C-alpha positions in Angstrom: -11.2 0.6 19.4 -14.9 -0.3 19.6 -16.3 -2.0 16.5 -20.0 -2.8 16.1 -21.6 -2.5 12.6 -20.9 -0.3 9.6 -19.9 3.2 10.6 -20.3 2.1 14.2 -16.7 0.8 14.0 -15.6 4.4 14.5 -18.2 5.2 17.2 -17.0 2.2 19.2 -13.5 3.5 19.2 -14.7 6.7 20.8 -17.0 4.9 23.3 -20.1 6.4 21.7 -23.4 4.5 21.5 -24.3 3.1 18.1 -27.9 2.5 17.4 -28.5 3.2 13.7 -27.4 1.6 10.5 -27.8 4.8 8.4 -25.5 7.8 8.0 -25.2 11.1 6.2 -22.5 9.3 4.2 -25.0 6.9 2.6 -24.4 8.6 -0.7 -25.9 6.0 -3.0 -27.3 3.1 -0.9 -29.3 1.6 -3.8 -27.8 -1.4 -5.5 -24.3 -2.8 -4.8 -21.6 -0.6 -3.3 -19.6 0.9 -6.1 -16.0 2.2 -6.3 -16.4 5.9 -7.3 -12.8 7.0 -7.3 -9.3 5.6 -6.6 -6.5 7.9 -5.6 -2.8 6.9 -5.8 0.6 8.4 -6.7 1.6 8.4 -10.3 4.7 9.6 -12.3 4.5 11.3 -15.7 6.0 14.0 -17.9 3.8 17.0 -18.3 3.4 19.4 -21.3 6.5 21.4 -20.2 8.6 18.1 -20.1 8.8 18.4 -16.3 8.6 15.2 -14.3 5.5 15.0 -12.1 5.0 12.8 -9.1 1.7 13.4 -7.5 -1.4 11.8 -6.0 -4.2 11.8 -8.5 -7.5 10.3 -9.3 -6.3 7.2 -11.2 -9.9 6.2 -11.5 -13.2 8.2 -11.5 -13.6 11.9 -11.7 -14.6 14.8 -9.5 -16.3 18.0 -10.6 -13.6 20.1 -8.9 -10.7 18.3 -10.6 -10.7 20.7 -13.5 -8.3 23.2 -15.1 -8.9 26.9 -15.6 -11.2 26.2 -18.6 -13.4 23.8 -16.6 -12.0 20.7 -18.5 -10.7 17.6 -16.7 -7.2 18.4 -15.4 -4.7 15.8 -16.4 -2.5 16.8 -13.5 -5.3 15.8 -11.1 -6.9 12.8 -12.9 -5.8 10.3 -15.4 -5.2 6.6 -15.9 -2.0 5.7 -14.0 0.6 4.2 -16.3 3.6 4.6 -14.0 2.4 4.4 -10.5 5.0 4.7 -7.8 6.1 1.2 -6.8 7.2 2.2 -3.3 5.3 4.0 -0.6 2.1 4.2 -2.6 -1.1 3.8 -0.6 -4.4 3.7 -2.4 -7.6 5.5 -1.3 -10.5 3.5 -2.6 -13.6 5.7 -2.4 -17.0 4.0 -2.4 -20.5 5.3 -2.8 -22.0 3.9 0.4 -21.1 2.5 3.7 -19.6 -1.0 4.0 -19.8 -3.4 7.0 -16.7 -2.3 8.9 -16.6 -5.5 11.0 -15.3 -7.4 7.9 -12.6 -4.8 7.2 -11.1 -4.2 10.7 -10.6 -6.3 13.8 -9.6 -5.4 17.4 -6.6 -6.4 19.5 -7.0 -9.0 22.3 -4.9 -9.7 25.4 -3.4 -12.8 23.8 -3.5 -15.2 21.0 -7.1 -16.1 19.9 -6.4 -18.0 16.7 -3.2 -17.5 14.6 -2.8 -14.0 15.9 -3.9 -11.7 18.7 -6.7 -10.0 16.8 -10.4 -11.0 16.6 -13.4 -10.0 14.5 -16.3 -8.2 16.2 -19.7 -9.9 15.7 -22.3 -8.0 13.7 -24.6 -6.2 16.0 -22.1 -5.8 18.8 -22.3 -2.5 20.8 -19.9 -0.6 23.1 -21.3 -2.4 26.1 -20.5 -5.7 24.5 -16.9 -4.6 24.0 -16.8 -3.3 27.6 -18.1 -6.6 28.9 -15.1 -8.4 27.3 -12.6 -5.8 28.6 -13.1 -6.6 32.3 -10.3 -7.9 34.6 -9.2 -11.6 34.2 -10.9 -12.8 37.4 -14.4 -11.6 36.3 -14.0 -12.0 32.6 -15.7 -15.4 32.3 -18.9 -14.1 33.9 -19.1 -10.7 32.0 -18.0 -11.7 28.5 -21.0 -13.8 27.7 -23.8 -13.7 25.2 -24.2 -13.6 21.4 -21.8 -10.7 20.8 -18.7 -11.7 22.7 -15.3 -10.9 21.2 -11.7 -12.0 21.8 -12.7 -15.6 22.4 -10.2 -18.4 22.1 -10.7 -20.2 18.8 -7.8 -22.7 19.1 -8.4 -26.3 19.9 -6.3 -27.1 22.9 -6.6 -23.6 24.2 -4.9 -20.2 23.9 -1.8 -19.3 25.9 -1.9 -16.3 28.1 0.3 -14.9 30.9 0.4 -17.5 33.7 -1.9 -20.0 32.1 -4.2 -21.1 29.2 -7.6 -20.1 28.2 -9.8 -23.1 27.0 -11.3 -23.0 23.6 -14.5 -21.1 23.5 -13.6 -19.0 26.6 -12.7 -15.3 26.6 -9.1 -14.1 26.3 -10.2 -10.5 26.8 -10.1 -7.3 24.8 -6.8 -5.4 25.1 -7.8 -2.4 27.2 -4.7 -1.1 28.9 -6.3 2.3 29.9 -9.3 0.4 31.3 -11.8 2.6 29.6 -14.0 -0.3 28.5 -12.8 0.0 24.9 -10.3 -1.8 22.7 -7.0 -0.1 22.6 -6.3 -0.6 18.9 -7.5 -2.2 15.7 -6.0 -3.7 12.5 -7.1 -4.2 8.9 -8.4 -7.7 8.2 -5.9 -9.8 6.2 -7.3 -10.8 2.8 -10.3 -8.5 3.0 -9.1 -6.1 0.3 -5.9 -6.6 -1.8 -3.9 -5.5 -4.8 -3.1 -8.1 -7.5 -0.4 -7.4 -10.1 0.1 -9.9 -12.9 -1.3 -12.6 -10.7 1.0 -11.6 -7.8 -0.8 -10.7 -4.6 0.9 -7.7 -3.0 1.5 -8.0 0.7 -0.6 -5.4 2.6 0.5 -3.4 5.6 -2.3 -4.3 8.0 -1.4 -1.7 10.6 -1.4 1.2 8.1 -4.4 0.1 6.1 -7.9 1.0 7.4 -11.5 1.8 6.6 -12.9 5.2 7.2 -16.8 5.5 6.9 -16.7 9.3 7.1 -16.6 11.7 4.2 -18.6 12.5 1.0 -18.0 14.1 -2.4 -17.9 17.6 -0.8 -14.2 18.6 -0.7 -13.4 20.2 2.7 -11.0 23.1 3.2 -8.5 20.8 5.0 -7.5 17.5 3.5 -8.9 18.2 0.0 -9.5 15.2 -2.3 -7.6 13.0 0.1 -10.4 12.9 2.7 -13.2 12.0 0.3 -15.1 9.0 1.6 -16.3 6.5 2.6 -13.0 5.0 1.8 -10.7 2.1 2.2 -7.0 3.1 2.6 -4.8 0.3 1.3 -1.1 0.4 2.1 1.3 -2.1 0.5 3.8 -3.6 3.0 6.7 -3.1 0.6 7.3 -2.2 -3.0 4.6 -3.2 -5.5 6.0 -5.4 -8.4 7.6 -3.1 -11.0 6.5 -3.0 -14.6 3.2 -4.9 -13.9 -0.5 -4.2 -14.4 -2.5 -4.2 -11.2 -6.1 -4.3 -10.0 -8.1 -4.7 -6.8 -9.5 -7.8 -5.2 -12.1 -8.0 -2.5 -13.2 -10.8 -0.2 -16.8 -12.0 -0.7 -17.7 -10.7 2.8 -16.8 -7.1 2.0 -20.4 -6.0 1.5 -22.9 -3.3 2.3 -25.7 -3.6 4.9 -27.8 -5.5 2.3 -25.0 -8.0 1.8 -24.2 -6.7 -1.7 -20.5 -7.2 -2.9 -18.4 -4.3 -4.1 -18.2 -3.6 -7.9 -16.6 -1.0 -10.1 -18.7 0.8 -12.7 -17.2 2.2 -15.9 -15.2 5.4 -15.2 -16.6 5.4 -11.6 -20.0 6.5 -12.9 -22.4 5.3 -10.3 -25.3 5.9 -12.7 -24.1 2.9 -14.7 -24.5 -0.6 -13.7 -21.8 -3.0 -12.6 -22.0 -6.7 -11.6 -21.5 -7.5 -8.0 -17.9 -8.6 -7.4 -16.7 -7.4 -10.8 -13.9 -4.8 -10.3 -12.2 -5.3 -13.6 -13.1 -1.7 -14.8 -10.2 -0.3 -12.7 -6.6 -1.1 -13.3 -3.2 0.7 -13.1 0.3 0.1 -14.1 3.4 0.2 -11.9 6.5 2.1 -13.1 9.4 -0.1 -14.4 12.7 -0.5 -12.6 14.7 2.7 -13.1 18.3 3.4 -12.4 19.6 7.0 -12.5 23.4 7.4 -12.8 25.4 9.9 -10.6 27.0 11.4 -13.7 25.5 12.5 -17.0 25.6 10.2 -20.0 26.5 13.0 -22.4 28.5 13.4 -25.6 31.4 13.8 -25.3 31.5 11.5 -22.2 31.7 13.2 -18.8 35.1 13.2 -17.1 35.5 12.1 -13.5 36.9 14.7 -11.2 39.5 12.2 -9.9 40.4 8.6 -10.9 39.2 7.4 -7.5 35.6 8.5 -8.1 32.9 5.8 -7.8 29.9 5.7 -10.1 26.5 5.3 -8.5 23.1 4.3 -9.8 20.0 5.3 -7.8 17.2 2.8 -8.1 13.5 3.6 -7.5 13.1 0.4 -5.5 15.3 -2.0 -3.6 17.5 -4.1 -6.0 17.9 -7.9 -5.8 20.9 -9.1 -3.9 22.5 -10.4 -7.1 22.0 -7.2 -9.1 25.8 -6.3 -9.1 26.5 -9.5 -11.1 24.7 -7.9 -14.1 27.2 -5.1 -14.4 30.0 -5.2 -17.0 32.6 -2.6 -18.0 34.6 -2.3 -21.2 37.6 -0.2 -22.0 38.4 0.4 -25.7 36.1 -2.5 -26.5 37.9 -4.9 -24.2 36.3 -6.4 -21.1 37.5 -4.6 -18.0 37.4 -6.4 -14.6 39.2 -4.1 -12.3 36.1 -2.9 -10.5 33.7 -3.8 -7.7 29.9 -3.4 -7.8 28.1 -3.4 -4.5 24.7 -2.3 -3.0 24.1 0.4 -0.4 21.3 2.6 1.0 19.2 -0.5 1.8 19.7 -2.0 -1.6 18.5 1.1 -3.5 22.0 2.3 -4.6 24.3 0.4 -6.9 27.9 1.6 -6.5 30.7 0.8 -8.9 34.3 1.5 -7.7 37.8 0.8 -9.2 39.5 -2.2 -7.6 42.8 -0.4 -7.4 42.6 1.4 -4.1 45.8 3.4 -4.8 45.5 4.5 -8.5 41.8 4.0 -9.2 40.7 3.9 -12.8 43.3 4.0 -15.5 44.6 7.4 -16.6 43.2 9.0 -19.7 40.8 6.1 -20.4 37.3 5.8 -21.7 35.0 3.3 -20.0 31.6 2.0 -20.8 29.4 0.6 -18.0 26.6 -1.8 -19.2 23.7 -2.8 -17.0 22.1 -5.9 -18.5 18.4 -6.8 -18.5 19.2 -9.6 -16.2 19.5 -6.9 -13.4 16.4 -7.2 -11.3 14.8 -5.6 -8.3 13.6 -7.2 -5.1 10.1 -7.7 -6.5 11.5 -9.7 -9.5 11.1 -6.8 -12.0 13.9 -6.6 -14.6 15.5 -3.6 -16.1 13.3 -3.0 -19.2 16.3 -2.5 -21.6 20.1 -2.6 -21.5 21.5 0.6 -20.0 24.9 2.0 -20.8 27.0 4.8 -19.3 30.2 6.2 -20.8 32.8 8.2 -18.8 36.4 9.2 -19.1 39.3 9.8 -16.8 42.1 12.3 -16.7 45.7 12.0 -15.7 45.0 12.2 -12.0 
């Protein structure tokens, strides 16, 4: 990837020249850059009592997100109160271009600081990247000047294959295909984040990125999910369940006039917002949910055989000690002849009878209780005690 300035980050990937700081995507360059919309996946029950899981506008509006009567369509835009905790990337659509150099960095041939990625200086062009992509023997003579990249920033030097690069000297841009361009890029750690109840969510730097293209015109392919310019922010794992979340930006995430990102009320860019203030947008993560493998009906459901296990599917990975929060009673008496274990990478709680020959007792009624001490891997607890009653037959 070749990164220079603003939208030039994309041009540098393609090896194109980049000589202008303006673009057709400069939708609203006056004032600070504003968040216009945020798209994410939410869960809710619609008017027909059907469960919906869909990517929506959780913030902001769009003139095409309307129902048949031309009114805002709740199935396309609403405040997210049960956003999916797992696999939920956010598309943060802004009203003007940002400086891409502060959002993405390129891969180097070896370690340059605490990792193998380095920022591209403002004003760098494809020739500057190519000059730092040359072979090792000529690299010290070509990778020079004010816009060098992939330079060793470690006191004592940076280790490379068969040697060390002194501090301040070029390590070299990773360019395996030798086309004079960086092979790959990565989102800058700490540039944009998600904070839930003062918990900073770990961000997947490889699957998060900045796209300077796009505008408010919805194309035939991609729909609302290609609106831009946008920051795509992908959590590394599940977001903390049953929490309220917002966005945080580093101070250097700015437009070309050095204005920091802010969020106007309802994404209305005609209203003012204070630079760096993004409190107007928030969303809530769904609570820990456990769905049993049998119905909790009245009268209680009967197992097909006394050897049948009972499973609870969780919406996120459970904590390792989650099975300890399971109790069972039979006729009001504590029942201990069972085992509770985790499967399916921690997302399935399985309860089995301990008696491998006879299974559960014959013609019995059992009540499984999941206590609120049961937690998921993010620390979120079951919102309320959950019970499940089942019966057994003679066999």
